[in-house]
SETI-374907 format. One line per field, with one value per residue (C-alpha): residue number from 1; residue in one letter; chain; x, y, z. Coordinates in nm, 4 decimals. Example, Ala and Ser with C-alpha at 12.3 -4.5 7.8 and 13.67 -1.06 7.14 Angstrom:
pos = 1_2
code = A_S
unit = A_A
px = 1.2300_1.3670
py = -0.4500_-0.1060
pz = 0.7800_0.7140
// end
This chain:
pos = 1_2_3_4_5_6_7_8_9_10_11_12_13_14_15_16_17_18_19_20_21_22_23_24_25_26_27_28_29_30_31_32_33_34_35_36_37_38_39_40_41_42_43_44_45_46_47_48_49_50_51_52_53_54_55_56_57_58_59_60_61_62_63_64_65_66_67_68_69_70_71_72_73_74_75_76_77_78_79_80_81_82_83_84_85_86_87_88_89_90_91_92_93_94_95_96_97_98_99_100_101_102_103_104_105_106_107_108_109_110_111_112_113_114_115_116_117_118_119_120_121_122_123_124_125_126_127_128_129_130_131_132_133_134_135_136_137_138_139_140_141_142_143_144_145_146_147_148_149_150_151_152_153_154_155_156_157_158_159_160_161_162_163_164_165_166_167_168_169_170_171_172_173_174_175_176_177_178_179_180_181_182_183_184_185_186_187_188_189_190_191_192_193_194_195_196_197_198_199_200_201_202_203_204_205_206_207_208_209_210_211_212_213_214_215_216_217_218_219_220_221_222_223_224_225_226_227_228_229_230_231_232_233_234_235_236_237_238_239_240_241_242_243_244_245_246_247_248_249_250_251_252_253_254_255_256_257_258_259_260_261_262_263_264_265_266_267_268_269_270_271_272_273_274_275_276_277_278_279_280_281_282_283_284_285_286_287_288_289_290_291_292_293_294_295_296_297_298_299_300_301_302_303_304_305_306_307_308_309_310_311_312_313_314_315_316_317_318_319_320_321_322_323_324_325_326_327_328_329_330_331_332_333_334_335_336_337_338_339_340_341_342_343_344_345_346_347_348_349_350_351_352_353_354_355_356_357_358_359_360_361_362_363_364_365_366_367_368_369_370_371_372_373_374_375_376_377_378_379_380_381_382_383_384_385_386_387_388_389_390_391_392_393_394_395_396
code = M_D_L_N_F_T_P_D_E_L_A_F_R_A_E_I_R_Q_W_V_A_E_N_L_P_Q_D_I_S_H_K_V_H_N_A_L_R_L_S_K_D_D_L_Q_R_W_A_R_I_L_G_K_K_G_W_H_G_W_A_W_P_K_Q_F_G_G_P_G_W_N_T_I_Q_R_H_L_F_E_E_E_C_A_L_A_G_A_P_R_V_V_P_F_G_P_V_M_V_A_P_V_I_M_A_F_G_S_P_E_Q_Q_A_R_H_L_P_G_I_M_S_G_E_V_W_W_S_Q_G_Y_S_E_P_G_S_G_S_D_L_A_S_V_K_C_R_A_E_R_V_S_T_T_S_G_D_K_Y_I_V_N_G_Q_K_T_W_T_T_L_G_Q_Y_G_D_W_I_F_C_L_V_R_T_D_T_S_G_K_P_Q_T_G_I_S_F_L_L_I_D_M_K_S_P_G_V_T_V_R_P_I_I_M_L_D_G_E_H_E_V_N_E_V_F_F_D_N_V_E_V_P_A_E_N_L_V_G_E_E_N_K_G_W_T_Y_A_K_Y_L_L_A_H_E_R_T_N_I_A_D_V_N_R_A_K_R_E_L_E_R_V_K_R_I_A_K_A_E_G_V_Y_D_D_T_R_F_R_D_E_I_A_K_L_E_V_D_I_V_A_L_E_M_M_V_L_R_V_L_S_A_E_K_S_G_K_Q_S_L_D_V_A_G_L_L_K_I_R_G_S_E_I_Q_Q_R_Y_S_E_L_M_M_L_A_A_G_P_Y_S_L_P_F_I_Q_E_A_M_E_A_G_W_Q_G_D_Y_V_G_A_A_H_C_P_P_L_A_S_T_Y_F_N_L_R_K_T_T_I_Y_G_G_S_N_E_V_Q_R_N_I_V_S_Q_V_V_L_G
unit = A_A_A_A_A_A_A_A_A_A_A_A_A_A_A_A_A_A_A_A_A_A_A_A_A_A_A_A_A_A_A_A_A_A_A_A_A_A_A_A_A_A_A_A_A_A_A_A_A_A_A_A_A_A_A_A_A_A_A_A_A_A_A_A_A_A_A_A_A_A_A_A_A_A_A_A_A_A_A_A_A_A_A_A_A_A_A_A_A_A_A_A_A_A_A_A_A_A_A_A_A_A_A_A_A_A_A_A_A_A_A_A_A_A_A_A_A_A_A_A_A_A_A_A_A_A_A_A_A_A_A_A_A_A_A_A_A_A_A_A_A_A_A_A_A_A_A_A_A_A_A_A_A_A_A_A_A_A_A_A_A_A_A_A_A_A_A_A_A_A_A_A_A_A_A_A_A_A_A_A_A_A_A_A_A_A_A_A_A_A_A_A_A_A_A_A_A_A_A_A_A_A_A_A_A_A_A_A_A_A_A_A_A_A_A_A_A_A_A_A_A_A_A_A_A_A_A_A_A_A_A_A_A_A_A_A_A_A_A_A_A_A_A_A_A_A_A_A_A_A_A_A_A_A_A_A_A_A_A_A_A_A_A_A_A_A_A_A_A_A_A_A_A_A_A_A_A_A_A_A_A_A_A_A_A_A_A_A_A_A_A_A_A_A_A_A_A_A_A_A_A_A_A_A_A_A_A_A_A_A_A_A_A_A_A_A_A_A_A_A_A_A_A_A_A_A_A_A_A_A_A_A_A_A_A_A_A_A_A_A_A_A_A_A_A_A_A_A_A_A_A_A_A_A_A_A_A_A_A_A_A_A_A_A_A_A_A_A_A_A_A_A_A_A_A_A_A_A_A_A_A_A_A_A_A_A_A_A_A_A_A_A_A_A_A_A
px = -7.3430_-6.9797_-6.8536_-6.5039_-6.4059_-6.3477_-6.0170_-6.1832_-6.3044_-5.9595_-5.8103_-6.0683_-5.9707_-5.6046_-5.6904_-5.8879_-5.6139_-5.3504_-5.5626_-5.6459_-5.2795_-5.1846_-5.4626_-5.5537_-5.3731_-5.1461_-5.2389_-5.6026_-5.5149_-5.3087_-5.6039_-5.8416_-5.6099_-5.5620_-5.9202_-5.8134_-6.0509_-6.1424_-6.2218_-6.4733_-6.1786_-6.0498_-6.3870_-6.4581_-6.1056_-6.1474_-6.4997_-6.3677_-6.0862_-6.3452_-6.5757_-6.3079_-6.2682_-6.6475_-6.6448_-6.8089_-7.1296_-6.9686_-7.3035_-7.4719_-7.5725_-7.4048_-7.7170_-7.6722_-7.2964_-7.1846_-6.9385_-7.2157_-7.0402_-7.2158_-7.2736_-6.9474_-6.7410_-6.9057_-6.8257_-6.4617_-6.4314_-6.5678_-6.3415_-6.0226_-6.1023_-6.1697_-5.8577_-5.6405_-5.7642_-5.9931_-6.2597_-6.6060_-6.7873_-7.0485_-7.3523_-7.6324_-7.5718_-7.4346_-7.5771_-7.9083_-8.0766_-7.9255_-8.0966_-8.4281_-8.3833_-8.2874_-8.5881_-8.8592_-8.7271_-8.8128_-8.5640_-8.5154_-8.4295_-8.1895_-8.0139_-7.9938_-7.8752_-7.6944_-7.3870_-7.3107_-7.3427_-7.1143_-6.8470_-6.8431_-6.9022_-7.2509_-7.2934_-7.6270_-7.7835_-8.0649_-8.3793_-8.5624_-8.5513_-8.7396_-8.7470_-9.0539_-8.9925_-8.6904_-8.7478_-9.1164_-9.0710_-9.4413_-9.5002_-9.3037_-9.4646_-9.2469_-9.5202_-9.5135_-9.8156_-9.8606_-9.9577_-10.0087_-9.8331_-9.7848_-9.4358_-9.5648_-9.6583_-9.4486_-9.4331_-9.4078_-9.2112_-9.2248_-9.0811_-8.7632_-8.5255_-8.2658_-7.9531_-7.8726_-7.5264_-7.2737_-7.5649_-7.3386_-7.1750_-7.4955_-7.5766_-7.9037_-8.1168_-8.3735_-8.6641_-8.9685_-9.2452_-9.6101_-9.8383_-10.1627_-10.3121_-10.6451_-10.5518_-10.3032_-9.9747_-9.7791_-10.0081_-9.9527_-9.5743_-9.3880_-9.0220_-8.8886_-8.5492_-8.4595_-8.1765_-8.0170_-7.9244_-8.2951_-8.4155_-8.5648_-8.3290_-8.1295_-7.8690_-7.7734_-7.4951_-7.5390_-7.2045_-7.1512_-6.9858_-6.6470_-6.6711_-6.7276_-6.9772_-7.1086_-7.4856_-7.7235_-8.0737_-8.2231_-8.5149_-8.7480_-8.9330_-9.1666_-8.9104_-9.0264_-8.9514_-9.0424_-9.3012_-9.0693_-8.8475_-9.1058_-8.9749_-9.2364_-9.5959_-9.7266_-9.8074_-9.6037_-9.2887_-9.3228_-9.2632_-8.9524_-8.8290_-8.8455_-8.6549_-8.3835_-8.3652_-8.2887_-7.9743_-7.8886_-7.9232_-7.7060_-7.4506_-7.4531_-7.3423_-7.0065_-6.8300_-6.5283_-6.4609_-6.5072_-6.2294_-5.9991_-6.0818_-6.0243_-5.6629_-5.6519_-5.7745_-5.4856_-5.2313_-5.3486_-5.3527_-4.9946_-4.8788_-5.0380_-4.9004_-5.2340_-5.2287_-5.0675_-5.3385_-5.5425_-5.8734_-5.8262_-5.7231_-6.0445_-6.2468_-6.0574_-6.1155_-6.4905_-6.5077_-6.3185_-6.5517_-6.8552_-6.7009_-6.6338_-6.9931_-7.1222_-6.9039_-7.0405_-7.3938_-7.3089_-7.1504_-7.4550_-7.6776_-7.4405_-7.4235_-7.8020_-7.8262_-7.5528_-7.7314_-8.0644_-8.2250_-8.4531_-8.2627_-8.4321_-8.4826_-8.2037_-8.1101_-8.2392_-8.0418_-7.7222_-7.7820_-7.8307_-7.5177_-7.2998_-7.3838_-7.3302_-6.9904_-6.8886_-6.9680_-6.7791_-6.4537_-6.4639_-6.5106_-6.2162_-5.9934_-6.0915_-6.0205_-5.6811_-5.5700_-5.7123_-5.6750_-5.5099_-5.8373_-5.9738_-6.1717_-5.9278_-5.8744_-5.8677_-5.6376_-5.3796_-5.3922_-5.3424_-5.0437_-4.8844_-4.8865_-5.0675_-4.7599_-4.5690_-4.8381_-5.1339_-4.9912_-4.9273_-5.0416_-5.3065_-5.4899_-5.6493_-5.8977_-6.0425_-6.2921_-6.4227_-6.4736_-6.6439_-6.8818_-6.9583_-7.0463_-7.3053_-7.5484_-7.5144_-7.7733_-8.0231_-7.9952_-8.1218_-8.4018_-8.3241_-8.2128_-8.5184_-8.7447_-8.5255_-8.5594_-8.9367_-8.9076_-8.6684_-8.9001_-9.1917_-9.0194_-8.7520_-8.9009_-9.2631
py = -0.7315_-0.7119_-0.3538_-0.4513_-0.3764_-0.6684_-0.7169_-0.5882_-0.2789_-0.2152_-0.2480_0.0007_0.2410_0.2138_0.2862_0.5972_0.7153_0.6883_0.8666_1.1535_1.1893_1.2150_1.4514_1.6807_2.0153_2.0808_2.4479_2.3480_2.0791_2.3297_2.5671_2.2941_2.1614_2.5152_2.6368_2.9141_3.0787_2.8672_3.0656_2.9705_2.8692_2.6353_2.4660_2.4381_2.3269_2.0238_1.9634_1.9541_1.7166_1.4830_1.5356_1.4403_1.1114_1.0663_1.0975_1.4358_1.2364_0.9637_0.8420_0.8239_0.4956_0.3957_0.4641_0.8362_0.8434_0.7682_0.5011_0.2815_0.2353_0.0685_0.2477_0.1268_0.2390_0.5817_0.6132_0.5175_0.7659_1.0489_0.9537_0.9415_1.2767_1.4402_1.3030_1.4121_1.7695_1.7808_2.0521_1.9357_1.9031_2.1784_1.9529_2.1454_1.9958_1.6399_1.5473_1.7320_1.8316_1.5536_1.2686_1.4546_1.4956_1.1279_1.0108_1.2535_1.4544_1.3985_1.2328_1.5756_1.7314_1.4485_1.4872_1.8639_1.9025_1.5910_1.6139_1.9706_1.8708_1.5703_1.7721_2.0401_2.3098_2.4156_2.5623_2.4991_2.6864_2.5922_2.8068_2.6736_2.9139_3.2427_3.5298_3.3708_3.0077_2.8279_2.5080_2.5316_2.4974_2.4278_2.8004_2.9142_3.2107_3.2563_3.2401_3.0771_3.1399_2.9327_3.1270_3.0328_3.2357_3.2068_3.0678_2.8044_2.7705_2.9564_3.0196_3.3784_3.3706_3.6431_3.6320_3.5961_3.3293_3.3839_3.2231_3.1000_2.9519_3.0642_3.1889_3.4590_3.1856_3.0138_2.9296_2.7555_2.7389_2.4774_2.6335_2.5423_2.7695_2.8174_2.7135_2.6618_2.8139_2.6307_2.3288_2.2275_2.4210_2.1056_2.0287_2.3563_2.3503_2.2773_2.2085_2.4450_2.4765_2.8400_2.9814_3.2466_3.4541_3.5100_3.8716_3.9628_3.7498_3.9607_3.8272_4.0410_3.9455_3.8800_3.9481_3.7259_3.7919_3.6825_3.9189_3.6405_3.6504_3.2958_3.3484_3.5667_3.6906_3.6052_3.8063_3.7040_3.9867_3.8564_3.5955_3.3887_3.0176_2.7685_2.5159_2.2317_2.3363_2.1975_1.8763_1.6035_1.7095_2.0482_2.0730_1.7601_1.9522_1.8711_1.5037_1.5880_1.8275_1.5573_1.3217_1.5852_1.6764_1.3151_1.3461_1.6866_1.5796_1.2722_1.4936_1.7451_1.4711_1.4707_1.2224_1.2177_1.5878_1.5462_1.2849_1.5220_1.8156_1.6034_1.5687_1.9446_1.9956_1.7799_1.9700_2.3056_2.1801_2.0558_2.3774_2.5862_2.3721_2.2566_1.8984_1.7773_1.9365_1.6456_1.8300_1.9418_1.5906_1.4640_1.6925_1.5713_1.2096_1.2674_1.4283_1.1379_0.8847_1.0676_1.0837_0.7084_0.6501_0.8640_0.6666_0.3400_0.4683_0.5577_0.2166_0.0417_0.2250_0.1401_-0.2244_-0.2474_-0.0915_-0.3174_-0.6293_-0.5137_-0.4737_-0.1808_0.0535_0.2990_0.6495_0.8042_1.0957_1.3364_1.1642_1.1749_1.5429_1.6171_1.4393_1.5444_1.9139_1.9159_1.7504_2.0162_2.2875_2.1083_2.0707_2.4376_2.5313_2.3146_2.4806_2.8224_2.7109_2.5716_2.8936_3.1234_3.4970_3.4236_3.2827_3.6295_3.7583_3.8340_4.0539_3.8201_4.0427_4.0425_3.6646_3.6272_3.8647_3.6296_3.8743_3.6579_3.4575_3.7681_3.9812_3.7703_3.4399_3.1084_3.0698_2.8129_3.0494_3.3303_3.1110_2.9675_3.2440_3.2216_2.8454_2.8907_3.1581_2.9663_2.6398_2.8057_2.7573_2.3813_2.3039_2.5264_2.4667_2.1502_2.1477_2.2743_2.0165_2.0878_1.9921_1.6904_1.5624_1.5667_1.3736_1.1182_1.0654_0.9952_0.7904_0.6007_0.5669_0.5394
pz = 1.4998_1.3821_1.3705_1.2565_0.8996_0.6642_0.4767_0.1592_0.3410_0.4870_0.1384_0.0110_0.2913_0.1930_-0.1710_-0.0749_0.1616_-0.1097_-0.3694_-0.1331_-0.0344_-0.4016_-0.5103_-0.2199_-0.2664_0.0293_0.0580_0.1048_0.3576_0.5568_0.5739_0.6886_0.9610_1.0935_1.0462_0.8086_0.5648_0.2626_-0.0496_-0.3152_-0.5329_-0.2603_-0.2192_-0.5898_-0.6746_-0.4472_-0.5788_-0.9359_-0.8408_-0.6902_-0.9865_-1.2368_-1.0509_-1.0324_-0.6542_-0.5931_-0.5795_-0.3700_-0.2342_-0.5765_-0.7407_-1.0656_-1.2710_-1.2027_-1.2575_-0.9031_-0.7880_-0.6464_-0.3133_-0.0240_0.3057_0.4625_0.1644_0.1719_0.5417_0.4865_0.2009_0.4172_0.7068_0.5007_0.3361_0.6736_0.8434_0.5493_0.5814_0.2801_0.2893_0.3806_0.0489_0.0194_0.0623_-0.1065_-0.4494_-0.4158_-0.0735_-0.0568_-0.3821_-0.5953_-0.4025_-0.4334_-0.8091_-0.8386_-0.6387_-0.7514_-1.0471_-1.4108_-1.6486_-1.8075_-1.4706_-1.3940_-1.7289_-1.6935_-1.3344_-1.2119_-1.4416_-1.3290_-0.9653_-1.0085_-1.1900_-0.9213_-1.1819_-1.0680_-0.7199_-0.5479_-0.2566_-0.0214_0.0061_0.3114_0.6086_0.6051_0.8581_1.0205_0.9251_1.0629_1.2535_1.1566_0.7824_0.7314_0.7829_0.4740_0.2993_-0.0108_-0.2756_-0.6210_-0.8411_-1.1554_-1.4668_-1.8307_-2.0985_-2.4723_-2.4044_-2.1609_-1.7949_-1.5387_-1.1673_-1.0453_-0.7208_-0.4551_-0.1062_0.0925_0.2170_0.4877_0.6358_0.2852_0.3337_0.0694_-0.1416_-0.2837_-0.4914_-0.5986_-0.9600_-0.8668_-0.5548_-0.4537_-0.2680_-0.0678_-0.1942_-0.1025_-0.3891_-0.1965_0.1196_0.1297_0.3430_0.6108_0.5826_0.4894_0.1963_0.0132_-0.0328_-0.3568_-0.4358_-0.7022_-0.8745_-0.9491_-1.1579_-0.9340_-1.2385_-1.3095_-1.3089_-0.9728_-0.7586_-0.5112_-0.2674_0.0319_0.2754_0.6463_0.8149_1.1171_1.4557_1.3260_1.0283_0.7766_0.4913_0.5119_0.5091_0.3116_0.2563_-0.0828_-0.2209_-0.5037_-0.6775_-0.9497_-1.0511_-1.3488_-1.3176_-1.5936_-1.4746_-1.5742_-1.2804_-1.0388_-0.8823_-0.8597_-0.8026_-0.7019_-0.3289_-0.2504_-0.1566_0.2133_0.1359_-0.0647_0.2044_0.4723_0.2429_0.1986_0.5673_0.6606_0.4459_0.5950_0.9582_0.9105_0.7353_1.0230_1.2667_1.0827_1.3092_1.0790_1.1204_1.4968_1.5008_1.3121_1.5386_1.8488_1.7391_1.6892_2.0473_2.1673_1.9532_2.0879_2.4463_2.4116_2.2468_2.5218_2.8044_2.9442_2.8151_3.1368_3.3500_3.4883_3.4862_3.1261_3.0208_3.1823_2.9553_2.6484_2.7557_2.7995_2.4559_2.3011_2.4630_2.3222_1.9739_1.9844_2.0997_1.8110_1.5689_1.7071_1.6525_1.2937_1.2359_1.3824_1.1362_0.8495_0.9568_0.9599_0.6150_0.4777_0.6023_0.4632_0.8033_0.8674_1.0957_1.3286_1.1977_1.4049_1.1768_1.4419_1.7167_1.5115_1.4494_1.8199_1.9397_1.6463_1.6772_2.0538_2.0100_1.7570_2.0086_2.2845_2.0909_1.9911_2.3596_2.4658_2.2067_2.3431_2.7006_2.6021_2.4321_2.7002_2.6219_2.2872_2.1508_2.0851_1.7861_1.5112_1.2086_0.9099_0.7067_0.9855_1.0030_0.6300_0.6493_0.9022_1.1932_1.4425_1.5342_1.6470_1.8035_1.9133_2.0226_1.8568_1.4962_1.5930_1.8283_1.6228_1.4275_1.7491_1.8201_1.4653_1.4980_1.8339_1.7038_1.3867_1.5602_1.7847_1.4982_1.4631_1.7299_1.5458_1.1724_1.0092_1.2656_1.6166_1.8703_2.0850_1.7944_1.7140_2.0714_2.0312_1.7044_1.8566_2.1539_1.9204_1.6492_1.8422_2.1887_2.0803
// end
């Protein structure tokens, strides 16, 4: 197995690097490198830049308007974007629901939804978790009842979703809904696309420890959804959900962002005068070794896919290691900054006060990053559940 990049792949990397350098707005890159707040405009501005190039759906096949890149090219694209300080593409549209629509959606659904996702104009949200259904998605209770009307068949949706990331910006939401209660829980779930501007949809913010409004509760009160918004077959949503989660868990590993944040750890350690401490350098070295090991695992999977070999289903394993690494680099940043890595007032940061009154400019965002990354070992299927899956699927 050769994990070295070919000359053609290195040339492709150089092309991507040049394009990103020429097109990534510097104000956005500055925010990413310093973990400052990204607004909806920041995220969507970059999405539209990618969309204009036809790269917002960088993993899409040509038949659906994507570039048709192979797995290695997609990896190199993601790496160059991350290292340059590009925002992580909000995955719910291009990475999560789009592959489901491509694989299981009708031609009408593909024609209606894929162009808006590619262009970056339409913002999608994910409606999976519920107050009583997180890692155990088979227990979802949000109900969709099919009814016939003079204007055609509809679903009437009632229930609640929670932890809906950036749902306050959502134009559409893809939801797992309960359409049958007669059999096993997994056999009564359907995959429904819902316009978030529909009457009866209410979004309420959940304010996190760092004061940010990243997640939400979404309520459905007799929301009418046209039956043609059902993806695939009724009661087959569990199959589609598993297909989507494989994409999400691989995405969560995010080895490219880990490589960028490793360099940030080193910058902070040098600025705070702890880089020369042998014990602290040992921790950085151990983190770097684990990031390289994660990258090698990703490259092994990509190499197997490129050669047409059936690779092991290691999405869960990538998710476990990637999420743990994210938490570790946030902890090292906090340790490096010491008392300066305190919770902060966002308005004071944006006014530029942190440099004079709280410590170096790189310190105030650290608590926010630390708090935020506590969730990575839970969402997308908790790591405890993923370990059980890995033990069954990989180890036998």
